[in-house]
N, C-alpha and C positions, 0 to 999 in steps of 0.2 A: 423632585427632591423629597426625601423622607422628612417628616416632621418629628422633632424630638420632644418628648413629653416626660415630665417628672410626675409619677403617679404613686400616691400613698394610699393603699387600700387598707385603712385602719379598721379596727373592730367597731369603732364608734362612728367615724365619718370617713368618706372617700374624699381625698384632695388631689387635684390635678392642675398642672399649669404647663403652658408652652412658652412662657416668658412674656406673652402679650395678654393672654386671657387666663383666668383661674376660675376653678369651680370647686364647690364643696357641697356634699349632700350626705344625709345619714346612710350608714351601711345597713340598710334594711331592705329585705326582699320580700315581696308579697305575691300571692296568687293573683293573676290578672283576670280580667273579665271584660266583656264588651258592652256591659250595661251603660247607658248614657249617664254622664255626670254633668252638672250644670254649675257654672260659676255666676252668681247673681251680681256681678260687678261689671262695669263697662270696660274696665281695663283687661288686657289680654293676660291669660294665666302665665306667670313666669315659667320659663323652661324647666328650672330646677324643681318646681312644684308639680310637674306633670311628666316625670320620667317613666317611660314605658318601653319595653323591649320584647321582641318575639324572636325566639330561636326555634327553627323547625315549626312544629305546631303548638308550641307552648308560649303562652303570653305571661309576662311578669310585670308587676309594678315595682318601682324602685324608689327608695328614699321617702319623701313626704307623700307621694302618691300611694305608696304601699301602706303607710301609717293611716291615711285617711280613707282609703277605698278598698283595701284587701280584707277579706274575712280571715285569712291566715297570713300573718306578717311576722317576721322574726329577724333578729340579729344572730348570725352564726358565731357563737363564742367557742366552738370546738378547737382543740389544740392544733390540729393540722389543717382545718378548713377544707377537708376533702369530702365532706358529706354533701352530696348533690353537687351543683355547679354554681353555687352562690358567688364564690370568689370571681369566677370568670364573668358572671353576669354584671357584677359591680365594675370590674375592669373594663369590659367592653362598653358598658353604658358611659363610663367616663370618656373613653376614647371617641365614642360617637359624637360627643360634644365638640370635638375638634375637626370632625370630618367635613370636607367640602371637595369641590372638583379639583382643587390643587393639592389637597392633603388626603391621600388615600394610602400612603405608606407611612408607617410609624416605627420609630425607634424609642424604646421606653426604658427608663430606669425606675425600678421599684425596690421595695425592701422587704425583709423578713426579720422577725425577732432574732436577737443574737443567737439563742440556743436552737434556732430552727433553720439555720443556714444549710443543714444537711438535706433540707427539702428543696433547695434551690434548683437542682437539675430537673426534678420532677415537675416543679412549678413552671419552669421555662418551657418544658415540653407541652404543657397545657396551654400556654399563652402564645407561642410562636405560630406563624403561618397565616394562611388566608382565613378570614372570618366573614361570615355573612349574617347580618341581623336585619330585622324588620322593625320599623318604628310606626306604631299605631297613631293615627290621627282621627279624631272624632269617632272613635270606636271601630274604624276600618283600617286594616293594615295596608298602608299606601306606599310607604317609603322604604325601599330596600337599600341597604348599604353593604357593599363588599369592600373590605380593605385588607391590607397585608401588614402584619407585624413582622418586620424583618430582623429586628434585634431586640433582645430583652436582657438588660443587665440587672442582676439581683444582688443587693448589697445588704449588710447589716443595717437595720433601720436608723440607728442613731447617727450613722455617718452622714446622713442627709443634713442633720443640724450642723455638724462640724463644717461641711462644705458650704452651707448657707451662710455661716458666720465668717468664713475665711477665704472662700474661693468664689470670685466673681466670674461666673461663666459667660457673661454677656459682653464684657469689656476686655479688650486686649491688654495683656501685661499687668493685670491687677491682682494676680495670685498673692495671697497673704497667708502663709502657714506659720503660726507661732511656735517657738521653741517651748520645751517643757512637757510635763505630763498633764494631760487634760482629760477630765472625766465628763462624759455626757450622761445625764440622767434623763432618760426619755420615758415619761409616764403616759401611757396610752389608756385605752378604755379597758382592755383585758389584761395587758401585761405591762411591766416596767422593764426597760432595758438599760443596763449599765455598760458603757463602752469606754475603753481606755485607749487614748491616742498619745503616743510618746514621740515627740519631735516629728509629727506628721505621719507616723506609722501606726496603723491599727494593731492592737495587741489582743488577739482572741483569747489567750489564756488568762487575761485579767479583765475579761468582759463576761457578762452574765445576763440571763433573763429570769424573771420570776413572775408567777401568775397573780400579781396584785396590780390593780389599776382602778380607774374610775368605777368600773363595774362593781368592785368591792364596796365602794361608798354608796353606789346606787342601791345595792341590796339592803344596806343599813337604812337608807332613806325610805325605801319601799316598806320595810318592816315597820318603821315608825309611823308612816302614813296609814298603814293598815291598822295599827294598834290605836292610834289617836283619833283617826277620822273614818275608819272603815273603808278606806280606798285601797284597791288593788290594781296596780298598774305594771305593765311590762316596762323593761328598761328603756326602750325607745320612746315610750310615752312620757318619760320623766325628763327628757332633755330640756324642754322649755321651762319646766318648774324649777329644775336645779339651777339653770342659768339665771332666771329672774328671781329666784327665792320666793316664788309665789305660786299658789295653786287655787283653782276655782272649785268651790264646793257649794252646790245648790245655788249657783248664781252669785255667790259671795267670794271675794278674793281674800285668801288666807295667807298670811306671812309665814313661811317655813324656814326663815333664815337660821333659827336656832337648830333645827333638825339637820340642815345642810352643813352648817359649821361644825357641829359635833361629829358628823360622819367624816368630813374632810380632815379634821384634826386626828381622828383615829387612823385614817388612811396614811397621813403624813408620818405618824409615829411608826406604823408598820414598815413604811418605805425607808425611813431613817435607820431602823434596825438592820434591814437588808444591806443598805449602803455601807454601814459601818462593819458589817460582817464580811463584805467583799473587799473593801479597800481600807487601807490606813489613810484616813482623810488628810493627815498632815503631810503625806507624801505627794499629794496632788497640788499642782501649781494653780489650776483653775478648775472649777466645776460649772458646767452649763446645764441648767434645768430647762427641759423642753417638753413638747407634747401638750395636748389639751388638758391632761391631768396635771402636768407641770405648771401650766398657767393657773389652774384652779387652786392648787395647794401651795403655790410658790411662797406665799406669805409665811407659812409654817416652816418651810424648808430653809429659806434663805437666812432666817435668824439663827438657825442651828449649824449652818455651814458657812464659815466666815469668808471663804474664797469663792462662794457660789454666786452666780448671776443668772437672771432669766434671759433665755434666748430672745432675740428680736423676732417678733411674730411667731411665738412658739407653736401655735396651732398648725401653721403651714410650713414650719422651718424644714422638716424632713423633705417635704414635697419640693420646696424651692431648691434645696441642696441637691436633690436627685437631678433636677434639671441642669444645675450648674455642672455637676459631674458628667452628665450626658453631653453637654456642649463641649466640654474638654475632651472627653473620651472619643467622640466622633468628630473632633477637630472643627467645630463650628467657629470657635474663637481662637485667638492666638495665645491662650493661656499656657504658661510654661510651668509645670509642676516640678521641674528639675532644679528650679532655683533653690538656693540655700534658704531654709526657713529663717525668718527674722523675728526679732522680739516684738511683742505688742508695745506700741507706743503709749 
């Protein structure tokens, strides 16, 4: 039986779940090598810290392994993500985490930004079919995995959050689709997506993507760190500093809360301008803020949008919703979307 996976290949992080297990790792790809690396701790290296994948004769480090050990590591922030095969590498690395003797066939729901749904057919062609990868262990390629991706459903990304909030894809008969006009504000690393859902129906003409996200704030933070401390860091190297509001300089911990907060406030202002340009806010019954960027700047947005709320688990809401949709789409559960939408209690 095919395993259904919700898989969100974001510009910042990859998130994936099958309903029992979930994984998240940075969307960073690096040049691989077979030089030995040593962990000077007695505990085994966590699997997400040591992601490596070989396709053909090419070896790649993924996520934290790329950040730590690759001479050339990067996040692909290009519009179409068609330069090289980075998207496929991240996609297949995520699926390999669910691979076992019982799970070699996969059905996957994933997403694209609202304004890039015209790329769905081309992306589907890149992802479908039989895939063979190799997993290096201790510098030697030992583990070959061949699996089959039989179905790929590609949807506008913010719909994942909508389904995660209102569609329970694991339990029979618990579909809950509220009435009214709902706006999803999905703030990712590179893009922000606005999706309008009217009485359970997605409205493409009232939905939009724009190229503003956490990367915009990261650039601002990077410039400030270079100006004030002489530090130059790639975006992927800033994740921990931004999350913790601290950075180490010459062995000393420096608080950068003021730099981060200023950048986030500017980002929130830019996004609020875009939201008000796209929608008449008073026409929407509810607004749901989601995504890693949504969580980061929610305090700025919620006080400006009276009907707004932060999604439950905004970092993984799209991924969870993709799985819920896949479970309904491929009839794993008894969920019935034909029921009359009901009001939120």
